[in-house]
Biopython code that builds the backbone (N, CA, C, O; Angstrom):
import numpy as np
from Bio.PDB.StructureBuilder import StructureBuilder

atoms = [
    (1, "UNK", "N", (-197.605, -11.251, 190.961)),
    (1, "UNK", "CA", (-198.460, -12.226, 191.489)),
    (1, "UNK", "C", (-198.058, -13.557, 190.816)),
    (1, "UNK", "O", (-198.355, -14.635, 191.332)),
    (2, "UNK", "N", (-197.294, -13.453, 189.510)),
    (2, "UNK", "CA", (-196.827, -14.626, 189.222)),
    (2, "UNK", "C", (-195.665, -14.559, 188.539)),
    (2, "UNK", "O", (-195.074, -15.467, 187.955)),
    (3, "UNK", "N", (-195.284, -13.040, 188.690)),
    (3, "UNK", "CA", (-193.824, -13.001, 188.029)),
    (3, "UNK", "C", (-192.848, -14.280, 188.382)),
    (3, "UNK", "O", (-192.217, -14.723, 187.423)),
    (4, "UNK", "N", (-192.667, -14.893, 189.608)),
    (4, "UNK", "CA", (-191.638, -15.879, 189.605)),
    (4, "UNK", "C", (-191.584, -17.181, 188.715)),
    (4, "UNK", "O", (-190.673, -17.999, 188.579)),
    (5, "UNK", "N", (-192.531, -17.135, 188.289)),
    (5, "UNK", "CA", (-192.792, -18.708, 187.246)),
    (5, "UNK", "C", (-192.492, -17.991, 185.715)),
    (5, "UNK", "O", (-192.038, -18.768, 184.875)),
    (6, "UNK", "N", (-192.736, -16.403, 185.237)),
    (6, "UNK", "CA", (-192.341, -16.017, 184.239)),
    (6, "UNK", "C", (-190.814, -16.057, 184.336)),
    (6, "UNK", "O", (-190.302, -16.518, 183.316)),
    (7, "UNK", "N", (-189.884, -15.667, 185.369)),
    (7, "UNK", "CA", (-188.629, -15.642, 185.819)),
    (7, "UNK", "C", (-187.849, -16.977, 185.568)),
    (7, "UNK", "O", (-186.833, -17.244, 184.926)),
    (8, "UNK", "N", (-188.871, -17.837, 186.456)),
    (8, "UNK", "CA", (-188.127, -19.332, 185.859)),
    (8, "UNK", "C", (-188.276, -19.914, 184.722)),
    (8, "UNK", "O", (-187.746, -21.017, 184.586)),
    (9, "UNK", "N", (-189.016, -19.343, 183.634)),
    (9, "UNK", "CA", (-189.087, -19.840, 182.534)),
    (9, "UNK", "C", (-188.207, -18.668, 181.296)),
    (9, "UNK", "O", (-188.286, -18.783, 180.073)),
    (10, "UNK", "N", (-187.561, -17.797, 181.904)),
    (10, "UNK", "CA", (-186.912, -16.895, 181.186)),
    (10, "UNK", "C", (-187.934, -15.965, 179.867)),
    (10, "UNK", "O", (-187.536, -15.455, 178.820)),
    (11, "UNK", "N", (-189.249, -16.022, 180.412)),
    (11, "UNK", "CA", (-189.767, -15.051, 179.253)),
    (11, "UNK", "C", (-189.818, -13.679, 179.944)),
    (11, "UNK", "O", (-189.809, -13.515, 181.164)),
    (12, "UNK", "N", (-189.885, -12.504, 178.808)),
    (12, "UNK", "CA", (-189.919, -11.338, 178.864)),
    (12, "UNK", "C", (-191.204, -10.892, 179.246)),
    (12, "UNK", "O", (-191.995, -11.788, 179.538)),
    (13, "UNK", "N", (-191.603, -9.735, 179.316)),
    (13, "UNK", "CA", (-192.600, -9.285, 179.798)),
    (13, "UNK", "C", (-193.142, -8.815, 178.169)),
    (13, "UNK", "O", (-194.329, -8.935, 177.864)),
    (14, "UNK", "N", (-192.146, -8.295, 177.228)),
    (14, "UNK", "CA", (-192.809, -8.036, 176.126)),
    (14, "UNK", "C", (-193.367, -9.694, 175.197)),
    (14, "UNK", "O", (-194.329, -9.747, 174.431)),
    (15, "UNK", "N", (-192.605, -10.677, 175.499)),
    (15, "UNK", "CA", (-193.153, -12.140, 175.308)),
    (15, "UNK", "C", (-194.402, -12.233, 175.524)),
    (15, "UNK", "O", (-195.274, -12.115, 174.663)),
    (16, "UNK", "N", (-194.579, -12.463, 176.754)),
    (16, "UNK", "CA", (-195.772, -12.317, 177.554)),
    (16, "UNK", "C", (-197.274, -11.878, 177.127)),
    (16, "UNK", "O", (-198.336, -12.498, 177.073)),
    (17, "UNK", "N", (-196.871, -10.432, 176.826)),
    (17, "UNK", "CA", (-197.634, -9.333, 176.193)),
    (17, "UNK", "C", (-198.303, -9.768, 174.735)),
    (17, "UNK", "O", (-199.451, -9.488, 174.388)),
    (18, "UNK", "N", (-197.305, -10.533, 173.941)),
    (18, "UNK", "CA", (-197.336, -10.622, 172.483)),
    (18, "UNK", "C", (-198.174, -11.975, 172.338)),
    (18, "UNK", "O", (-198.920, -12.015, 171.359)),
    (19, "UNK", "N", (-198.152, -13.094, 173.185)),
    (19, "UNK", "CA", (-198.871, -14.010, 173.407)),
    (19, "UNK", "C", (-200.162, -13.841, 173.471)),
    (19, "UNK", "O", (-200.911, -14.214, 172.567)),
    (20, "UNK", "N", (-200.654, -13.129, 174.790)),
    (20, "UNK", "CA", (-201.555, -12.907, 175.037)),
    (20, "UNK", "C", (-202.427, -11.673, 174.545)),
    (20, "UNK", "O", (-203.547, -11.446, 175.002)),
    (21, "UNK", "N", (-201.825, -10.914, 173.595)),
    (21, "UNK", "CA", (-202.686, -10.118, 172.867)),
    (21, "UNK", "C", (-202.681, -8.605, 173.267)),
    (21, "UNK", "O", (-203.291, -7.770, 172.600)),
    (22, "UNK", "N", (-201.882, -8.260, 174.513)),
    (22, "UNK", "CA", (-202.159, -6.997, 175.007)),
    (22, "UNK", "C", (-200.678, -6.684, 174.727)),
    (22, "UNK", "O", (-199.819, -7.372, 174.176)),
    (23, "UNK", "N", (-200.613, -5.254, 175.350)),
    (23, "UNK", "CA", (-199.151, -4.725, 175.079)),
    (23, "UNK", "C", (-198.524, -4.696, 176.485)),
    (23, "UNK", "O", (-199.254, -4.912, 177.452)),
    (24, "UNK", "N", (-197.110, -4.423, 176.667)),
    (24, "UNK", "CA", (-196.277, -4.701, 177.701)),
    (24, "UNK", "C", (-196.862, -3.834, 179.069)),
    (24, "UNK", "O", (-196.610, -4.326, 180.168)),
    (25, "UNK", "N", (-197.424, -2.904, 179.026)),
    (25, "UNK", "CA", (-197.584, -2.281, 180.011)),
    (25, "UNK", "C", (-199.043, -2.778, 180.591)),
    (25, "UNK", "O", (-199.244, -2.717, 181.804)),
    (26, "UNK", "N", (-199.839, -3.165, 179.885)),
    (26, "UNK", "CA", (-200.968, -3.788, 180.091)),
    (26, "UNK", "C", (-200.563, -5.236, 181.172)),
    (26, "UNK", "O", (-201.013, -5.512, 182.284)),
    (27, "UNK", "N", (-199.537, -5.972, 180.312)),
    (27, "UNK", "CA", (-199.291, -7.016, 180.611)),
    (27, "UNK", "C", (-198.477, -7.333, 182.732)),
    (27, "UNK", "O", (-198.694, -8.176, 183.603)),
    (28, "UNK", "N", (-197.678, -6.240, 182.637)),
    (28, "UNK", "CA", (-197.217, -5.700, 183.481)),
    (28, "UNK", "C", (-198.174, -5.405, 184.270)),
    (28, "UNK", "O", (-197.851, -5.643, 185.434)),
    (29, "UNK", "N", (-199.464, -4.892, 184.141)),
    (29, "UNK", "CA", (-200.349, -4.437, 185.448)),
    (29, "UNK", "C", (-200.932, -5.768, 185.844)),
    (29, "UNK", "O", (-201.389, -5.940, 186.974)),
    (30, "UNK", "N", (-200.922, -6.636, 184.997)),
    (30, "UNK", "CA", (-201.304, -8.332, 185.333)),
    (30, "UNK", "C", (-200.469, -8.677, 186.344)),
    (30, "UNK", "O", (-200.694, -9.018, 187.505)),
    (31, "UNK", "N", (-199.252, -8.501, 185.585)),
    (31, "UNK", "CA", (-198.089, -9.616, 186.207)),
    (31, "UNK", "C", (-198.379, -9.063, 188.062)),
    (31, "UNK", "O", (-198.809, -9.801, 188.949)),
    (32, "UNK", "N", (-198.043, -7.799, 188.192)),
    (32, "UNK", "CA", (-197.645, -7.014, 189.406)),
    (32, "UNK", "C", (-199.190, -7.145, 190.411)),
    (32, "UNK", "O", (-199.161, -6.913, 191.620)),
    (33, "UNK", "N", (-200.469, -7.545, 189.686)),
    (33, "UNK", "CA", (-201.787, -7.706, 190.091)),
    (33, "UNK", "C", (-202.003, -6.467, 190.649)),
    (33, "UNK", "O", (-202.117, -6.209, 191.847)),
    (34, "UNK", "N", (-202.053, -5.701, 189.692)),
    (34, "UNK", "CA", (-202.798, -4.561, 189.631)),
    (34, "UNK", "C", (-203.974, -4.142, 189.032)),
    (34, "UNK", "O", (-204.627, -3.137, 189.315)),
    (35, "UNK", "N", (-204.264, -5.210, 187.949)),
    (35, "UNK", "CA", (-205.178, -5.427, 186.912)),
    (35, "UNK", "C", (-205.687, -7.041, 187.647)),
    (35, "UNK", "O", (-204.965, -7.816, 188.273)),
    (36, "UNK", "N", (-207.193, -7.196, 187.306)),
    (36, "UNK", "CA", (-207.861, -8.346, 188.308)),
    (36, "UNK", "C", (-207.797, -9.323, 186.769)),
    (36, "UNK", "O", (-207.522, -8.863, 185.661)),
    (37, "UNK", "N", (-208.026, -10.309, 186.989)),
    (37, "UNK", "CA", (-207.630, -11.259, 185.719)),
    (37, "UNK", "C", (-209.056, -12.179, 185.937)),
    (37, "UNK", "O", (-209.606, -12.701, 186.907)),
    (38, "UNK", "N", (-209.361, -12.065, 184.341)),
    (38, "UNK", "CA", (-210.595, -13.119, 184.309)),
    (38, "UNK", "C", (-210.147, -14.875, 184.331)),
    (38, "UNK", "O", (-208.969, -15.219, 184.430)),
    (39, "UNK", "N", (-211.046, -15.657, 184.245)),
    (39, "UNK", "CA", (-210.594, -17.320, 184.585)),
    (39, "UNK", "C", (-209.965, -17.561, 182.913)),
    (39, "UNK", "O", (-208.987, -18.211, 182.544)),
    (40, "UNK", "N", (-210.923, -16.786, 182.149)),
    (40, "UNK", "CA", (-209.965, -17.272, 180.829)),
    (40, "UNK", "C", (-208.542, -16.792, 180.636)),
    (40, "UNK", "O", (-207.655, -17.525, 180.200)),
    (41, "UNK", "N", (-208.362, -15.481, 180.992)),
    (41, "UNK", "CA", (-207.239, -15.042, 180.789)),
    (41, "UNK", "C", (-205.803, -15.811, 181.634)),
    (41, "UNK", "O", (-204.637, -15.994, 181.282)),
    (42, "UNK", "N", (-206.606, -16.139, 182.948)),
    (42, "UNK", "CA", (-205.464, -16.967, 183.640)),
    (42, "UNK", "C", (-205.099, -18.312, 183.409)),
    (42, "UNK", "O", (-204.064, -18.860, 183.786)),
    (43, "UNK", "N", (-206.225, -18.904, 182.624)),
    (43, "UNK", "CA", (-205.769, -20.392, 181.890)),
    (43, "UNK", "C", (-205.248, -20.206, 180.637)),
    (43, "UNK", "O", (-205.040, -21.190, 179.927)),
    (44, "UNK", "N", (-204.892, -18.583, 180.075)),
    (44, "UNK", "CA", (-204.250, -18.457, 179.035)),
    (44, "UNK", "C", (-202.549, -18.375, 179.614)),
    (44, "UNK", "O", (-201.582, -18.929, 179.091)),
    (45, "UNK", "N", (-202.559, -17.623, 180.681)),
    (45, "UNK", "CA", (-201.272, -17.199, 181.015)),
    (45, "UNK", "C", (-200.383, -18.848, 181.801)),
    (45, "UNK", "O", (-199.171, -19.032, 181.912)),
    (46, "UNK", "N", (-201.406, -19.694, 182.174)),
    (46, "UNK", "CA", (-201.051, -20.924, 183.287)),
    (46, "UNK", "C", (-200.361, -21.947, 181.866)),
    (46, "UNK", "O", (-199.325, -22.611, 181.907)),
    (47, "UNK", "N", (-201.342, -21.789, 180.650)),
    (47, "UNK", "CA", (-200.846, -22.736, 179.575)),
    (47, "UNK", "C", (-199.822, -22.162, 179.037)),
    (47, "UNK", "O", (-199.209, -22.989, 178.361)),
    (48, "UNK", "N", (-199.212, -20.853, 179.008)),
    (48, "UNK", "CA", (-198.053, -20.345, 178.455)),
    (48, "UNK", "C", (-196.703, -20.766, 179.316)),
    (48, "UNK", "O", (-195.643, -21.152, 178.822)),
    (49, "UNK", "N", (-196.983, -20.607, 180.657)),
    (49, "UNK", "CA", (-195.867, -20.995, 181.448)),
    (49, "UNK", "C", (-196.272, -22.444, 181.984)),
    (49, "UNK", "O", (-195.871, -22.788, 183.096)),
    (50, "UNK", "N", (-197.154, -23.399, 181.119)),
    (50, "UNK", "CA", (-197.267, -24.733, 181.627)),
    (50, "UNK", "C", (-196.927, -25.237, 182.863)),
    (50, "UNK", "O", (-196.075, -25.965, 183.372)),
    (51, "UNK", "N", (-198.328, -24.302, 183.296)),
    (51, "UNK", "CA", (-198.636, -24.672, 185.038)),
    (51, "UNK", "C", (-200.219, -25.028, 185.265)),
    (51, "UNK", "O", (-201.052, -24.954, 184.362)),
    (52, "UNK", "N", (-200.482, -25.391, 186.489)),
    (52, "UNK", "CA", (-201.925, -25.477, 186.522)),
    (52, "UNK", "C", (-202.798, -23.879, 187.053)),
    (52, "UNK", "O", (-202.473, -23.228, 188.045)),
    (53, "UNK", "N", (-203.144, -23.772, 186.761)),
    (53, "UNK", "CA", (-203.721, -22.350, 186.973)),
    (53, "UNK", "C", (-203.943, -21.848, 188.067)),
    (53, "UNK", "O", (-204.151, -20.641, 188.189)),
    (54, "UNK", "N", (-203.938, -22.879, 189.297)),
    (54, "UNK", "CA", (-203.851, -22.992, 190.685)),
    (54, "UNK", "C", (-202.845, -22.344, 191.300)),
    (54, "UNK", "O", (-202.966, -21.581, 192.259)),
    (55, "UNK", "N", (-201.510, -22.753, 190.559)),
    (55, "UNK", "CA", (-200.244, -22.619, 190.946)),
    (55, "UNK", "C", (-200.259, -21.285, 190.948)),
    (55, "UNK", "O", (-199.743, -20.630, 191.853)),
    (56, "UNK", "N", (-200.832, -20.786, 189.967)),
    (56, "UNK", "CA", (-200.606, -18.950, 189.562)),
    (56, "UNK", "C", (-201.621, -18.328, 190.849)),
    (56, "UNK", "O", (-201.385, -17.182, 191.233)),
    (57, "UNK", "N", (-202.610, -19.017, 191.420)),
    (57, "UNK", "CA", (-203.477, -18.457, 192.424)),
    (57, "UNK", "C", (-203.230, -18.395, 193.389)),
    (57, "UNK", "O", (-203.733, -17.631, 194.214)),
    (58, "UNK", "N", (-202.137, -19.410, 193.616)),
    (58, "UNK", "CA", (-202.010, -19.554, 195.306)),
    (58, "UNK", "C", (-200.508, -19.488, 195.516)),
    (58, "UNK", "O", (-200.033, -20.069, 196.492)),
    (59, "UNK", "N", (-199.545, -18.676, 194.485)),
    (59, "UNK", "CA", (-198.412, -18.331, 195.014)),
    (59, "UNK", "C", (-197.919, -17.464, 195.844)),
    (59, "UNK", "O", (-198.183, -16.276, 195.661)),
    (60, "UNK", "N", (-197.129, -17.845, 196.894)),
    (60, "UNK", "CA", (-196.853, -16.595, 198.057)),
    (60, "UNK", "C", (-196.171, -15.758, 197.831)),
    (60, "UNK", "O", (-195.079, -16.091, 197.370)),
    (61, "UNK", "N", (-196.404, -14.456, 198.002)),
    (61, "UNK", "CA", (-196.104, -12.977, 197.641)),
    (61, "UNK", "C", (-194.725, -12.656, 198.628)),
    (61, "UNK", "O", (-194.697, -12.789, 199.851)),
    (62, "UNK", "N", (-193.914, -12.327, 197.998)),
    (62, "UNK", "CA", (-192.498, -12.311, 199.077)),
    (62, "UNK", "C", (-192.430, -10.764, 199.444)),
    (62, "UNK", "O", (-191.550, -10.346, 200.197)),
]
sb = StructureBuilder()
sb.init_structure("model")
sb.init_model(0)
sb.init_chain("A")
sb.init_seg("    ")
for serial, (resi, resn, name, xyz) in enumerate(atoms, 1):
    if name == "N":
        sb.init_residue(resn, " ", resi, " ")
    sb.init_atom(name, np.array(xyz, "f"), 0.0, 1.0, " ", f" {name:<3s}", serial, name[0])
structure = sb.get_structure()
């Protein structure tokens, strides 16, 4: 879903999971789109990546 933004910032799944208060496996499911996000969680991730939440929603999948 937004893994390109994470890669650009060179943040690990472990780091993102820690910051969000979830395990790495749970974060991996979020990143791959297997888990639906709440608006609050989307905003948390956007803040970590320093992007607008809409940039995460409308990222083209390869």
